[in-house]
The first five atom37 places (N, CA, C, CB, O) and aatype in JSON, in Angstrom:
{
  "aatype": [12, 5, 16, 8, 1, 18, 10, 9, 9, 14, 10, 10, 10, 17, 16, 15, 10, 7, 10, 0, 7, 0, 8, 0, 13, 10, 3, 8, 0, 3, 14, 1, 19, 7, 15, 12, 19, 2, 7, 15, 14, 14, 9, 19, 11, 9, 17, 13, 16, 6, 6, 10, 6, 14, 0, 13, 15, 2, 9, 5, 19, 13, 3, 0, 0, 7, 8, 6, 19, 3, 10, 11, 3, 15, 11, 19, 3, 14, 0, 2, 0, 0, 9, 12, 16, 19, 15, 10, 14, 11, 10, 14, 19, 7, 2, 18, 11, 19, 19, 17, 8, 0, 19, 0, 10, 3, 16, 8, 8, 16, 5, 7, 16, 13, 14, 13, 12, 19, 12, 0, 14],
  "atom_mask": [
    [1, 1, 1, 1, 1],
    [1, 1, 1, 1, 1],
    [1, 1, 1, 1, 1],
    [1, 1, 1, 1, 1],
    [1, 1, 1, 1, 1],
    [1, 1, 1, 1, 1],
    [1, 1, 1, 1, 1],
    [1, 1, 1, 1, 1],
    [1, 1, 1, 1, 1],
    [1, 1, 1, 1, 1],
    [1, 1, 1, 1, 1],
    [1, 1, 1, 1, 1],
    [1, 1, 1, 1, 1],
    [1, 1, 1, 1, 1],
    [1, 1, 1, 1, 1],
    [1, 1, 1, 1, 1],
    [1, 1, 1, 1, 1],
    [1, 1, 1, 0, 1],
    [1, 1, 1, 1, 1],
    [1, 1, 1, 1, 1],
    [1, 1, 1, 0, 1],
    [1, 1, 1, 1, 1],
    [1, 1, 1, 1, 1],
    [1, 1, 1, 1, 1],
    [1, 1, 1, 1, 1],
    [1, 1, 1, 1, 1],
    [1, 1, 1, 1, 1],
    [1, 1, 1, 1, 1],
    [1, 1, 1, 1, 1],
    [1, 1, 1, 1, 1],
    [1, 1, 1, 1, 1],
    [1, 1, 1, 1, 1],
    [1, 1, 1, 1, 1],
    [1, 1, 1, 0, 1],
    [1, 1, 1, 1, 1],
    [1, 1, 1, 1, 1],
    [1, 1, 1, 1, 1],
    [1, 1, 1, 1, 1],
    [1, 1, 1, 0, 1],
    [1, 1, 1, 1, 1],
    [1, 1, 1, 1, 1],
    [1, 1, 1, 1, 1],
    [1, 1, 1, 1, 1],
    [1, 1, 1, 1, 1],
    [1, 1, 1, 1, 1],
    [1, 1, 1, 1, 1],
    [1, 1, 1, 1, 1],
    [1, 1, 1, 1, 1],
    [1, 1, 1, 1, 1],
    [1, 1, 1, 1, 1],
    [1, 1, 1, 1, 1],
    [1, 1, 1, 1, 1],
    [1, 1, 1, 1, 1],
    [1, 1, 1, 1, 1],
    [1, 1, 1, 1, 1],
    [1, 1, 1, 1, 1],
    [1, 1, 1, 1, 1],
    [1, 1, 1, 1, 1],
    [1, 1, 1, 1, 1],
    [1, 1, 1, 1, 1],
    [1, 1, 1, 1, 1],
    [1, 1, 1, 1, 1],
    [1, 1, 1, 1, 1],
    [1, 1, 1, 1, 1],
    [1, 1, 1, 1, 1],
    [1, 1, 1, 0, 1],
    [1, 1, 1, 1, 1],
    [1, 1, 1, 1, 1],
    [1, 1, 1, 1, 1],
    [1, 1, 1, 1, 1],
    [1, 1, 1, 1, 1],
    [1, 1, 1, 1, 1],
    [1, 1, 1, 1, 1],
    [1, 1, 1, 1, 1],
    [1, 1, 1, 1, 1],
    [1, 1, 1, 1, 1],
    [1, 1, 1, 1, 1],
    [1, 1, 1, 1, 1],
    [1, 1, 1, 1, 1],
    [1, 1, 1, 1, 1],
    [1, 1, 1, 1, 1],
    [1, 1, 1, 1, 1],
    [1, 1, 1, 1, 1],
    [1, 1, 1, 1, 1],
    [1, 1, 1, 1, 1],
    [1, 1, 1, 1, 1],
    [1, 1, 1, 1, 1],
    [1, 1, 1, 1, 1],
    [1, 1, 1, 1, 1],
    [1, 1, 1, 1, 1],
    [1, 1, 1, 1, 1],
    [1, 1, 1, 1, 1],
    [1, 1, 1, 1, 1],
    [1, 1, 1, 0, 1],
    [1, 1, 1, 1, 1],
    [1, 1, 1, 1, 1],
    [1, 1, 1, 1, 1],
    [1, 1, 1, 1, 1],
    [1, 1, 1, 1, 1],
    [1, 1, 1, 1, 1],
    [1, 1, 1, 1, 1],
    [1, 1, 1, 1, 1],
    [1, 1, 1, 1, 1],
    [1, 1, 1, 1, 1],
    [1, 1, 1, 1, 1],
    [1, 1, 1, 1, 1],
    [1, 1, 1, 1, 1],
    [1, 1, 1, 1, 1],
    [1, 1, 1, 1, 1],
    [1, 1, 1, 1, 1],
    [1, 1, 1, 1, 1],
    [1, 1, 1, 0, 1],
    [1, 1, 1, 1, 1],
    [1, 1, 1, 1, 1],
    [1, 1, 1, 1, 1],
    [1, 1, 1, 1, 1],
    [1, 1, 1, 1, 1],
    [1, 1, 1, 1, 1],
    [1, 1, 1, 1, 1],
    [1, 1, 1, 1, 1],
    [1, 1, 1, 1, 1]
  ],
  "atom_positions": [
    [[-86.2, 57.75, -99.24], [-85.99, 59.15, -98.99], [-87.32, 59.67, -98.26], [-85.68, 59.94, -100.39], [-87.29, 60.6, -97.46]],
    [[-88.4, 59.06, -98.58], [-89.61, 59.63, -98.03], [-89.73, 59.26, -96.72], [-90.8, 59.28, -98.73], [-90.3, 59.98, -95.9]],
    [[-89.15, 57.97, -96.37], [-89.22, 57.77, -94.94], [-88.21, 58.45, -93.88], [-89.13, 56.4, -94.78], [-88.42, 58.46, -92.67]],
    [[-87.23, 58.92, -94.41], [-86.26, 59.85, -93.61], [-87.15, 61.17, -93.41], [-84.72, 60.19, -94.49], [-87.18, 61.55, -92.24]],
    [[-87.86, 61.92, -94.31], [-88.37, 63.15, -94.2], [-89.78, 62.83, -93.0], [-88.79, 63.76, -95.89], [-90.24, 63.8, -92.39]],
    [[-90.23, 61.74, -92.82], [-91.17, 61.4, -91.78], [-90.48, 61.49, -90.46], [-91.77, 60.02, -91.99], [-91.08, 61.92, -89.47]],
    [[-89.26, 61.1, -90.4], [-88.55, 60.94, -89.07], [-87.72, 62.42, -88.68], [-87.4, 59.56, -89.2], [-87.41, 62.74, -87.54]],
    [[-87.46, 63.17, -89.82], [-86.69, 64.35, -89.55], [-87.67, 65.53, -89.29], [-85.71, 64.65, -90.75], [-87.26, 66.43, -88.55]],
    [[-88.99, 65.64, -89.82], [-89.69, 66.54, -89.51], [-90.24, 66.52, -88.11], [-90.53, 66.6, -90.39], [-90.12, 67.59, -87.52]],
    [[-90.76, 65.64, -87.51], [-91.04, 65.55, -86.04], [-89.76, 65.82, -85.25], [-91.63, 64.14, -85.65], [-89.9, 66.5, -84.24]],
    [[-88.55, 65.38, -85.55], [-87.67, 65.72, -84.7], [-87.38, 67.1, -84.93], [-86.59, 64.91, -84.74], [-87.28, 67.71, -83.87]],
    [[-87.22, 67.8, -85.96], [-87.06, 69.42, -85.87], [-88.22, 70.12, -85.27], [-86.87, 70.09, -87.31], [-88.05, 71.2, -84.71]],
    [[-89.52, 69.52, -85.36], [-90.61, 70.28, -84.64], [-90.35, 69.96, -83.0], [-92.24, 69.74, -85.19], [-90.67, 70.81, -82.18]],
    [[-89.86, 68.94, -82.67], [-89.8, 68.7, -81.07], [-88.68, 69.58, -80.65], [-89.49, 67.06, -80.58], [-88.78, 70.18, -79.58]],
    [[-87.59, 69.72, -81.42], [-86.31, 70.26, -80.95], [-86.89, 71.89, -81.05], [-84.78, 69.78, -82.03], [-86.73, 72.62, -80.07]],
    [[-87.41, 72.29, -81.97], [-87.85, 73.81, -81.88], [-88.64, 74.03, -80.76], [-88.66, 74.31, -83.09], [-88.29, 74.99, -80.07]],
    [[-89.67, 73.36, -80.37], [-90.51, 73.55, -79.21], [-89.89, 73.38, -77.87], [-91.57, 72.66, -79.28], [-90.32, 74.0, -76.89]],
    [[-88.89, 72.56, -77.83], [-88.05, 72.52, -76.78], [-87.15, 73.94, -76.36], [0.0, 0.0, 0.0], [-86.95, 74.43, -75.24]],
    [[-86.74, 74.35, -77.58], [-86.04, 75.67, -77.55], [-87.14, 76.94, -77.17], [-85.31, 75.91, -79.11], [-86.84, 77.75, -76.29]],
    [[-88.1, 77.01, -77.74], [-89.06, 78.08, -77.57], [-89.56, 77.75, -76.29], [-90.15, 78.2, -78.65], [-89.81, 78.78, -75.66]],
    [[-89.78, 76.83, -75.72], [-90.15, 76.35, -73.9], [-89.27, 76.83, -72.91], [0.0, 0.0, 0.0], [-89.65, 76.99, -71.75]],
    [[-88.1, 77.08, -73.29], [-86.84, 77.18, -72.38], [-87.25, 78.36, -71.41], [-85.33, 77.53, -73.28], [-87.48, 79.48, -71.87]],
    [[-87.37, 78.04, -69.84], [-87.6, 79.03, -68.93], [-86.59, 78.55, -67.73], [-89.23, 79.14, -68.54], [-86.2, 77.4, -67.49]],
    [[-86.28, 79.73, -67.07], [-85.33, 79.32, -65.88], [-85.92, 79.25, -64.92], [-84.3, 80.07, -65.55], [-86.21, 80.3, -64.33]],
    [[-86.33, 77.91, -64.37], [-86.84, 77.9, -62.97], [-86.07, 77.43, -61.82], [-87.93, 77.17, -62.93], [-85.06, 76.75, -62.03]],
    [[-86.48, 77.75, -60.46], [-85.62, 77.43, -59.57], [-85.5, 75.75, -59.69], [-86.1, 78.02, -58.18], [-86.37, 74.97, -60.09]],
    [[-84.34, 75.49, -59.29], [-83.66, 74.08, -59.15], [-83.68, 73.58, -57.78], [-82.18, 74.1, -59.6], [-84.42, 72.74, -57.25]],
    [[-82.58, 74.37, -57.25], [-82.53, 74.4, -55.58], [-81.81, 75.55, -55.12], [-81.8, 73.11, -54.9], [-81.12, 76.27, -55.84]],
    [[-82.04, 75.71, -53.55], [-81.63, 76.88, -53.25], [-80.84, 76.67, -51.89], [-82.79, 77.85, -53.22], [-81.06, 75.62, -51.28]],
    [[-80.02, 77.51, -51.42], [-79.35, 77.53, -50.2], [-79.43, 78.98, -49.53], [-77.92, 77.08, -50.44], [-78.95, 79.9, -50.19]],
    [[-80.02, 79.28, -48.21], [-81.1, 78.08, -47.58], [-82.13, 77.38, -48.41], [-81.98, 78.67, -46.49], [-82.62, 77.96, -49.38]],
    [[-82.48, 76.15, -48.06], [-83.23, 75.61, -48.91], [-84.67, 76.09, -48.57], [-83.01, 74.17, -48.91], [-84.89, 76.66, -47.5]],
    [[-85.68, 75.85, -49.51], [-87.07, 76.25, -49.82], [-87.67, 75.7, -48.42], [-87.77, 75.55, -51.34], [-87.77, 74.51, -48.1]],
    [[-88.07, 76.91, -47.61], [-89.16, 76.46, -46.46], [-87.96, 75.92, -45.34], [0.0, 0.0, 0.0], [-88.44, 75.44, -44.31]],
    [[-86.68, 75.94, -45.41], [-85.92, 75.66, -44.2], [-86.01, 76.53, -43.2], [-84.65, 75.53, -44.42], [-86.51, 77.66, -43.23]],
    [[-85.35, 75.78, -42.04], [-85.08, 76.57, -40.69], [-83.63, 76.43, -40.63], [-85.85, 75.96, -39.27], [-83.07, 75.36, -40.86]],
    [[-83.09, 77.39, -40.37], [-81.48, 77.27, -40.36], [-81.16, 77.79, -39.23], [-80.65, 77.98, -41.48], [-81.96, 78.62, -38.79]],
    [[-80.04, 77.51, -38.5], [-79.53, 77.69, -37.39], [-78.35, 78.77, -37.53], [-79.17, 76.4, -36.87], [-77.22, 78.53, -37.96]],
    [[-78.81, 80.0, -37.08], [-78.11, 81.35, -37.27], [-78.06, 81.86, -38.42], [0.0, 0.0, 0.0], [-78.48, 81.09, -39.29]],
    [[-77.64, 83.03, -38.85], [-77.84, 83.87, -39.95], [-77.21, 83.26, -41.24], [-77.27, 85.24, -39.63], [-75.99, 83.26, -41.08]],
    [[-77.51, 82.79, -42.36], [-76.62, 82.42, -43.44], [-75.97, 84.02, -44.28], [-77.65, 81.33, -44.56], [-76.49, 85.13, -44.43]],
    [[-74.71, 83.49, -44.66], [-74.24, 84.97, -45.16], [-74.94, 85.3, -46.76], [-72.32, 84.99, -45.27], [-75.06, 86.36, -47.38]],
    [[-75.23, 84.24, -46.99], [-75.8, 84.54, -48.62], [-77.1, 83.66, -48.66], [-74.58, 83.95, -50.05], [-77.46, 82.85, -47.81]],
    [[-77.79, 84.05, -49.93], [-78.92, 83.38, -50.62], [-78.49, 83.05, -51.71], [-80.08, 84.05, -50.81], [-78.38, 83.95, -52.54]],
    [[-78.1, 81.66, -52.1], [-77.8, 81.17, -53.44], [-78.83, 80.2, -54.13], [-76.52, 80.51, -53.38], [-79.27, 79.24, -53.5]],
    [[-79.16, 80.43, -55.28], [-80.17, 79.87, -55.98], [-79.48, 79.28, -57.37], [-81.33, 80.98, -56.19], [-78.65, 79.87, -58.06]],
    [[-80.04, 77.94, -57.63], [-79.52, 77.3, -58.96], [-80.46, 77.25, -59.85], [-79.03, 75.95, -58.86], [-81.4, 76.56, -59.45]],
    [[-80.63, 77.69, -60.89], [-81.57, 77.61, -61.86], [-81.48, 76.62, -62.97], [-81.65, 78.78, -62.36], [-80.39, 76.06, -63.15]],
    [[-82.64, 76.29, -63.86], [-82.52, 75.09, -64.56], [-82.03, 75.61, -66.0], [-83.93, 74.23, -64.55], [-82.17, 74.82, -66.93]],
    [[-81.52, 76.79, -66.26], [-81.22, 77.68, -67.42], [-80.24, 78.65, -66.86], [-82.54, 78.42, -68.05], [-80.2, 79.07, -65.71]],
    [[-79.41, 78.97, -67.92], [-78.65, 80.16, -67.62], [-79.36, 81.46, -67.66], [-77.58, 80.24, -68.5], [-80.33, 81.54, -68.42]],
    [[-79.02, 82.47, -66.96], [-79.84, 83.89, -66.94], [-78.95, 84.96, -67.57], [-80.25, 84.41, -65.34], [-77.72, 84.97, -67.68]],
    [[-79.86, 85.89, -67.96], [-79.39, 87.1, -68.46], [-79.23, 88.13, -67.18], [-80.41, 87.64, -69.62], [-80.22, 88.66, -66.66]],
    [[-77.85, 88.35, -66.71], [-77.42, 89.17, -65.4], [-78.26, 90.29, -65.36], [-75.87, 89.67, -65.37], [-78.95, 90.36, -64.34]],
    [[-78.43, 91.33, -66.29], [-79.02, 92.51, -66.36], [-80.28, 92.44, -66.04], [-78.89, 93.05, -67.47], [-80.75, 93.44, -65.49]],
    [[-81.03, 91.45, -66.25], [-82.48, 91.31, -65.78], [-83.06, 90.44, -64.71], [-83.14, 90.95, -66.78], [-84.26, 90.15, -64.61]],
    [[-82.17, 90.08, -63.97], [-82.34, 89.04, -63.02], [-81.64, 89.33, -61.43], [-81.69, 87.73, -63.73], [-80.48, 89.61, -61.12]],
    [[-82.96, 89.11, -60.52], [-82.22, 89.35, -59.32], [-83.04, 88.53, -58.12], [-82.09, 91.02, -59.04], [-83.96, 87.74, -58.36]],
    [[-82.52, 88.87, -56.74], [-82.9, 88.34, -55.81], [-83.02, 89.12, -54.65], [-82.27, 87.42, -55.7], [-82.03, 89.74, -54.27]],
    [[-84.05, 89.19, -54.03], [-84.21, 90.08, -52.95], [-84.86, 89.4, -51.73], [-85.01, 91.25, -53.4], [-85.66, 88.48, -51.82]],
    [[-84.43, 89.97, -50.51], [-84.76, 88.99, -49.13], [-85.67, 90.05, -48.18], [-83.06, 88.42, -48.13], [-85.19, 91.13, -47.82]],
    [[-86.75, 89.72, -47.89], [-87.71, 90.62, -47.15], [-87.91, 89.66, -45.58], [-89.37, 90.87, -48.21], [-88.01, 88.43, -45.5]],
    [[-87.93, 90.67, -44.44], [-88.3, 90.09, -43.04], [-89.78, 90.09, -43.1], [-87.73, 90.99, -41.72], [-90.37, 90.54, -44.08]],
    [[-90.38, 89.63, -42.12], [-91.8, 89.57, -41.72], [-92.52, 90.67, -41.75], [-91.96, 89.14, -40.53], [-93.71, 90.52, -42.03]],
    [[-92.04, 91.99, -41.51], [-92.6, 93.26, -41.96], [-92.45, 93.64, -43.08], [-92.28, 94.17, -41.38], [-92.68, 94.81, -43.39]],
    [[-92.04, 92.78, -43.9], [-91.97, 93.36, -45.44], [-90.65, 94.12, -45.71], [0.0, 0.0, 0.0], [-90.48, 94.39, -46.9]],
    [[-89.77, 94.48, -44.95], [-88.54, 95.25, -45.24], [-87.56, 94.52, -46.01], [-87.91, 95.7, -44.02], [-87.28, 93.37, -45.66]],
    [[-86.94, 95.1, -47.11], [-85.8, 94.47, -47.62], [-84.55, 94.4, -46.84], [-85.52, 95.04, -48.73], [-84.01, 95.44, -46.46]],
    [[-84.09, 93.32, -46.6], [-82.91, 92.91, -45.68], [-81.53, 92.62, -46.3], [-83.29, 91.66, -44.95], [-80.49, 92.66, -45.64]],
    [[-81.59, 92.34, -47.49], [-80.59, 91.83, -48.1], [-79.46, 92.98, -48.4], [-81.13, 91.14, -49.29], [-79.84, 94.11, -48.12]],
    [[-78.21, 92.88, -48.88], [-77.32, 94.01, -49.11], [-77.51, 94.36, -50.43], [-75.89, 93.77, -48.83], [-76.56, 95.02, -50.85]],
    [[-78.39, 94.17, -51.25], [-78.65, 94.71, -52.41], [-77.57, 94.56, -53.67], [-78.89, 96.04, -52.07], [-77.43, 95.31, -54.63]],
    [[-76.79, 93.25, -53.34], [-75.96, 92.98, -54.14], [-76.07, 91.73, -55.06], [-74.99, 93.01, -53.47], [-75.2, 90.92, -55.38]],
    [[-77.42, 91.78, -55.42], [-77.72, 90.41, -56.22], [-76.95, 90.24, -57.53], [-79.26, 90.3, -56.62], [-76.92, 91.23, -58.26]],
    [[-76.35, 89.15, -57.9], [-75.66, 88.83, -58.96], [-75.55, 87.53, -59.6], [-74.64, 89.16, -58.72], [-75.38, 86.55, -58.87]],
    [[-75.62, 87.4, -60.72], [-75.54, 86.33, -61.54], [-73.93, 85.63, -61.42], [-75.95, 86.88, -63.04], [-73.0, 86.41, -61.61]],
    [[-73.64, 84.29, -61.14], [-72.34, 84.0, -60.97], [-71.82, 83.91, -62.32], [-72.12, 82.8, -60.17], [-72.44, 83.26, -63.17]],
    [[-70.66, 84.54, -62.62], [-70.04, 84.74, -63.82], [-69.22, 83.36, -64.11], [-69.13, 86.06, -63.75], [-68.88, 83.14, -65.27]],
    [[-69.0, 82.68, -63.37], [-68.67, 81.2, -63.69], [-69.56, 80.42, -64.07], [-68.18, 80.55, -62.75], [-69.24, 79.45, -64.75]],
    [[-70.73, 80.63, -63.77], [-71.93, 79.63, -64.05], [-73.06, 80.37, -63.83], [-72.0, 78.33, -63.14], [-73.5, 80.67, -62.72]],
    [[-73.6, 80.71, -65.0], [-74.64, 81.86, -65.25], [-76.09, 81.01, -64.98], [-74.51, 82.59, -67.02], [-77.13, 81.56, -65.32]],
    [[-76.13, 79.72, -64.4], [-77.22, 79.4, -63.77], [-77.5, 79.51, -62.36], [-77.4, 78.37, -64.06], [-78.46, 79.07, -61.74]],
    [[-76.3, 80.31, -61.86], [-76.44, 80.49, -60.11], [-76.68, 82.04, -59.99], [-74.81, 79.99, -59.09], [-76.13, 82.82, -60.77]],
    [[-77.44, 82.4, -59.08], [-77.42, 83.73, -58.74], [-77.35, 83.78, -57.22], [-78.62, 84.47, -59.31], [-77.64, 82.78, -56.55]],
    [[-76.98, 84.9, -56.69], [-76.65, 85.15, -55.43], [-77.03, 86.73, -54.72], [-75.2, 84.85, -55.45], [-77.0, 87.87, -55.2]],
    [[-77.37, 86.23, -53.43], [-77.34, 88.16, -52.72], [-76.76, 87.78, -51.4], [-79.27, 89.25, -52.38], [-76.75, 86.64, -50.93]],
    [[-76.19, 89.09, -50.75], [-75.52, 88.67, -49.65], [-76.39, 89.27, -48.41], [-73.98, 89.16, -49.71], [-77.23, 90.15, -48.6]],
    [[-76.16, 88.77, -47.27], [-77.05, 89.34, -46.19], [-76.2, 89.67, -45.05], [-78.2, 88.36, -45.74], [-75.11, 89.16, -44.81]],
    [[-76.89, 90.7, -44.26], [-76.14, 91.15, -43.16], [-76.44, 90.02, -42.2], [-76.52, 92.62, -42.64], [-77.08, 89.03, -42.53]],
    [[-75.99, 90.21, -41.07], [-76.45, 89.08, -39.68], [-77.91, 89.36, -39.46], [-75.55, 89.42, -37.97], [-78.43, 90.42, -39.12]],
    [[-78.4, 88.36, -39.68], [-80.03, 88.19, -39.59], [-80.47, 87.9, -38.4], [-80.63, 87.15, -40.43], [-80.03, 86.84, -37.94]],
    [[-81.45, 88.69, -37.53], [-81.79, 88.08, -36.33], [-82.97, 86.88, -36.5], [-82.25, 89.23, -35.38], [-83.54, 86.64, -37.57]],
    [[-83.16, 86.31, -35.49], [-84.05, 85.18, -35.79], [-85.43, 85.69, -36.14], [-84.12, 84.2, -34.6], [-85.9, 86.73, -35.7]],
    [[-86.01, 84.86, -36.95], [-87.17, 85.17, -37.7], [-87.63, 84.53, -38.9], [0.0, 0.0, 0.0], [-87.13, 83.44, -39.2]],
    [[-88.61, 85.09, -39.7], [-88.81, 84.41, -40.73], [-88.74, 85.42, -41.97], [-90.05, 83.68, -40.54], [-89.11, 86.59, -42.02]],
    [[-88.18, 84.66, -42.91], [-87.76, 85.58, -44.03], [-88.47, 85.05, -45.43], [-86.04, 85.58, -44.15], [-88.87, 83.9, -45.64]],
    [[-88.51, 86.17, -46.32], [-88.96, 85.71, -47.83], [-88.15, 85.95, -48.92], [-90.17, 86.32, -48.26], [-87.95, 87.13, -49.23]],
    [[-87.7, 85.14, -49.51], [-86.98, 85.32, -50.89], [-87.7, 85.32, -51.97], [-86.07, 84.38, -51.17], [-88.33, 84.36, -52.42]],
    [[-87.62, 86.64, -52.51], [-88.23, 86.87, -54.13], [-87.04, 87.13, -55.17], [-89.32, 88.36, -54.24], [-86.13, 87.96, -55.11]],
    [[-87.37, 86.06, -56.25], [-86.51, 86.07, -57.26], [-87.11, 86.43, -58.56], [-85.9, 84.88, -57.32], [-88.27, 86.08, -58.77]],
    [[-86.56, 86.98, -59.3], [-86.86, 87.4, -60.74], [-85.71, 86.87, -61.68], [-86.97, 89.04, -60.85], [-84.62, 87.43, -61.61]],
    [[-85.88, 85.85, -62.55], [-84.96, 85.48, -63.7], [-85.25, 85.56, -65.03], [-84.62, 84.33, -63.61], [-86.32, 85.15, -65.46]],
    [[-84.45, 86.01, -65.67], [-84.61, 86.16, -67.24], [-83.85, 85.2, -67.72], [-84.18, 87.49, -67.9], [-82.69, 85.15, -67.32]],
    [[-84.33, 84.18, -68.69], [-83.12, 83.36, -69.41], [-82.54, 84.2, -70.7], [-83.71, 81.78, -69.98], [-82.88, 85.29, -71.17]],
    [[-81.56, 83.28, -71.08], [-80.93, 83.87, -72.29], [-81.62, 84.12, -73.56], [-79.95, 83.13, -72.62], [-81.34, 84.85, -74.52]],
    [[-82.81, 83.12, -73.26], [-83.72, 83.25, -74.59], [-84.71, 84.42, -74.36], [-84.63, 81.8, -74.92], [-85.5, 84.72, -75.25]],
    [[-84.67, 85.12, -73.1], [-85.45, 86.26, -72.9], [-87.04, 85.97, -72.19], [-85.53, 86.94, -74.35], [-87.91, 86.83, -72.07]],
    [[-87.16, 84.58, -71.8], [-88.29, 84.04, -71.04], [-88.12, 84.35, -69.53], [-88.41, 82.49, -71.27], [-87.1, 84.04, -68.93]],
    [[-88.98, 84.85, -69.06], [-89.19, 85.48, -67.57], [-89.9, 84.61, -66.59], [-90.04, 86.79, -67.63], [-91.0, 84.14, -66.91]],
    [[-89.41, 84.37, -65.5], [-89.95, 83.69, -64.45], [-89.52, 84.43, -63.03], [-89.47, 82.17, -64.56], [-88.59, 85.21, -62.84]],
    [[-90.58, 83.88, -62.02], [-90.1, 84.72, -60.84], [-91.01, 83.69, -59.92], [-90.48, 86.64, -60.82], [-91.8, 82.82, -60.29]],
    [[-90.65, 84.06, -58.68], [-91.08, 83.23, -57.5], [-90.76, 83.4, -56.1], [0.0, 0.0, 0.0], [-89.76, 84.12, -55.98]],
    [[-91.16, 83.05, -55.15], [-90.82, 83.3, -53.92], [-90.5, 81.9, -53.1], [-91.91, 84.13, -53.34], [-90.83, 80.8, -53.55]],
    [[-89.88, 82.06, -51.95], [-89.95, 80.92, -51.12], [-89.42, 81.44, -49.53], [-88.97, 79.66, -51.85], [-88.55, 82.29, -49.34]],
    [[-90.09, 80.79, -48.61], [-89.76, 81.31, -47.11], [-88.44, 80.57, -46.55], [-91.09, 80.98, -46.01], [-87.96, 79.59, -47.12]],
    [[-88.0, 81.05, -45.55], [-86.96, 80.28, -44.73], [-87.13, 80.81, -43.37], [-85.41, 80.46, -45.24], [-87.91, 81.75, -43.21]],
    [[-86.51, 80.34, -42.43], [-86.66, 80.82, -41.08], [-84.96, 80.93, -40.35], [-87.78, 79.64, -40.23], [-84.11, 80.06, -40.57]],
    [[-84.79, 81.79, -39.73], [-83.4, 81.74, -38.88], [-83.89, 81.39, -37.47], [-82.47, 83.29, -38.85], [-84.82, 82.0, -36.94]],
    [[-83.3, 80.49, -36.95], [-83.32, 80.14, -35.53], [-81.97, 80.66, -34.86], [-83.49, 78.54, -35.35], [-81.03, 81.16, -35.47]],
    [[-82.05, 80.47, -33.66], [-80.97, 80.88, -32.77], [-80.04, 79.75, -33.14], [-81.35, 81.02, -31.13], [-80.39, 78.59, -33.37]],
    [[-78.61, 80.33, -33.18], [-77.55, 79.19, -33.35], [-77.14, 78.34, -32.21], [-76.32, 79.75, -33.8], [-76.3, 77.45, -32.37]]
  ]
}
């Protein structure tokens, strides 16, 4: 019985550390991080490593002058809470910055930015 205890205790500690460290990080995005896209994309879509808390997670898109250009309809996908989107109007050629804030279901907060460039179609 003593041997089982030595196996169970580290397993419980490892499991609890994994749960405590859960954060929602950017997995991938469309448009891709740092990409150059031909023509204006209709949305920015980000896939995260964890499910998100919709009330506290959002995406914003800014032009090179720092003006917000998205349609302010950022939302977590109800069918897959690890995906968040925001709609875009037709964007002119230029550089854009995506700013995201994500709160995982365990309340851990992460944030980040990434650029993309719209080129002529």
